[in-house]
N, C-alpha and C positions, 0 to 999 in steps of 0.2 A: 234622356235621349230621345222621347218619343217629342219633345220642346225645341228640337231643332229640326221635327219635319218642313212645318210649314218655310222657314229660310229656306229649305235649300231645295220645295217645290217652289217658290220665288225665284230663285237660281236658273232652278232646268228654262222655269214659263222664261224670264229673261234670253236667256242666250235662243229658243227654242225665233225668240221674235226676230232675233238678224241673222238667225241661218235659211232662211227662205230659201226655197226652188226662184232660181232668176225665171220669164222668159220674156216674147218680145210681144206684149197685147197686140193684134192683130187690126183691133177697132176704131174708128173712126176717131177725130177729139171728139164728136160730139155724144159717140154712144159712150163713149166712157166719161164724159161731166154728166147725160142726160141716160142714165142706162134704163130706168122706168119712160122715158119718155115724158116725159110730167111738163116738161118746156116746147112740147110737140117741136119742136127747131125744123124737121123738115119743109116744114105748114107757114112759119112764119118770119116777111120778111127784112130784112136790114133795117127798112126805112120804118115800118110798121116799130119795131124795136126802141130805133131809133130815136122817135115823137115822142114815140109812149116815153121810153127815162130824160129826153128834154124835157116835156112835163108836170118830174116829178123833181128835177134839181137834179137826176141821177148819170152821173156818168159813169167807162168802162173802160179797163186800161190794159191790157193785157205786156206780157215780156215777157221774152218768145229767149230762152234758156242754150245758147251756142256757147261752144260746140257741145252737138250733141253728149251726153254723160257716158262713160263706159267704165263709171269706177264709183264704185257709196262712197259720199263726201256727206259732211260737217253744212246745213244751211241755216244762218240765219235774217232774218227782216230786218230794219232798224226807222224806227222814225225819231231823227232828231230835228230839232225844236229850236228852233235860232233867233237870237233878239236881239238888235245892231251889231249882229255879224257876230256874237261870238254864241257858242251852244250852251244853252241852260239845262239842256233835259234830252235823253235817249232812251227809248223802249225797242226791246224783240220783241216784235209781233208775228216771228214766224207759226203759224199751224204746225211743220213739219220739221224734224231737228234731222232730217237729215234726207238729202233730195233722192228718196225714194219714194213709192207709192203702193201700193196692194191692190190687187182685185183678183176677184175669183174667177174662176173654167173652169166647167162638171164638176164642180162641189170640191175645186184642190187650192188655195190660196198660192197666188205669185207674186213677184215682187215687178216693179219696172221702175226707169228712171223717170223722175218728171222731166215737163217739159219747158215748161215754162209758167210763172207765178198771174197772175187775173189781182187785179186791182179794184176794185168797187169804191166810190161816195158816194153822197149823200149830201147835198149842204142845205142849210137851213140854216137860218139871220144871225146867228149865233157864233156854232159850230161846219165844221165838214164832219161827220161819219165814213171812216174809213173798214172792209172789210180783207180780209187776204185771206185769197180763196186756191190751193194746189190743188189739180183733182179733188175736191172735194173735200179734202179738208180745209177749215176755216177761223180766222178770225176773227171776231165781230167785232162793231163797237166802239172801236176804239176813237176817240171822240178828237177833236183836233181845233180846240179852244182858238175861238177870231180874236184878236187888241182890236175892236175898232173905236178908232179914237176924232177921225171925222163922220161928217155929214156922208159927205158922197163916196169916205174912205170902202175900197172893198178886198176881197181875193182873187187868187183865176190857178188852175192847177195849169202846169207847166212838165213837156215829159222830157225822154229823154228817149230814143231810138236806138241808140248805140250801146245796148248794155251785153254785150259779148262779156261770159267773165272769166275770173285770173285770178288764180287760185291766193289769196288771203289780203284779197283787195274791195273795197267797197264799193259795186257796183251804182251812179242811181238811176233811179226808175224816174220821181215823178218831184218835183218840187210846186208847196202851194205855197203862196205867198203873197203876201201886202202888194198892196196901191203905198205908193210914194207921194208928198203935194207936193208939188214945181212948182216953187214960187214967182219965178217969172211971169206963167202962167195961168199962174190964180188957179191948175188941177189937181187933179189924184191922175196919175202916172203907174205904169207897169209896163215889162218887158213888153213888147210887140212878139217876140218869135213867138211860134207852134211848137218849133223843135229845138229843143235847148241845145242836139248835138250837129245839130246844123249850121249854130249863129251863137260863137263863142265867143261875140261882143257883146249880142245881151244875155246872153249865158253871167258876164258881172256885173253887164249895168243891171241887171237882178241878185246879186249877192250882194252886190258894195250899196245897193238902195233902198230894197228892200226892210223897211226896219222890224218885220217879223216873218218869219217861214216857215216852210218843215221840210224838210231833204227823205224820203223814204228807199233806199241802200236796201239790195239784200248781197251779201259775202260768203264763198265759198272756201271754207280748209278741212284738214285732214284734219 
């Protein structure tokens, strides 16, 4: 009987973790994400940040999750790798299993629904390193290895602006794709669209011609 006590305790802890009291978190987004004011968000301009990030080869992409959640769902964030149009690898890199996060107020823990997914990338010569951040829960060090075969070959990030969630459907957020060689003009080419949601022709051109790319998507399911 004594040996069963640890198991019973584990079950109670597990049940308690999903029996949180929900309350609308009234703080602004900056206070939720930087509750110690470590980054001095109110004192540094966007131009300051963009200049610093650009010099380090860093990009930040935010995906707003709309419509707002009113129910708890499962959450996955997938990095799918394609070579010559075929998927060769898929990884779930989400730091959250659910679409909720926890915060403290007056020594009591509450839960609320997440409102966005933040993706941070850092490019180097041979890889791009991806971090996924959801309300300070982070999966970092995700390496996207480049297939560099030509002298002037390059990789670019392209985003999707239309990212409203639908149940059981993968919603694309970003593509990290290689350029391709254009024999006619003897140059390396890539899709020129910054926002793939606004240009279906450019999206098709990228998918059809890029020999190697990573597609980053999220999925909401019951």
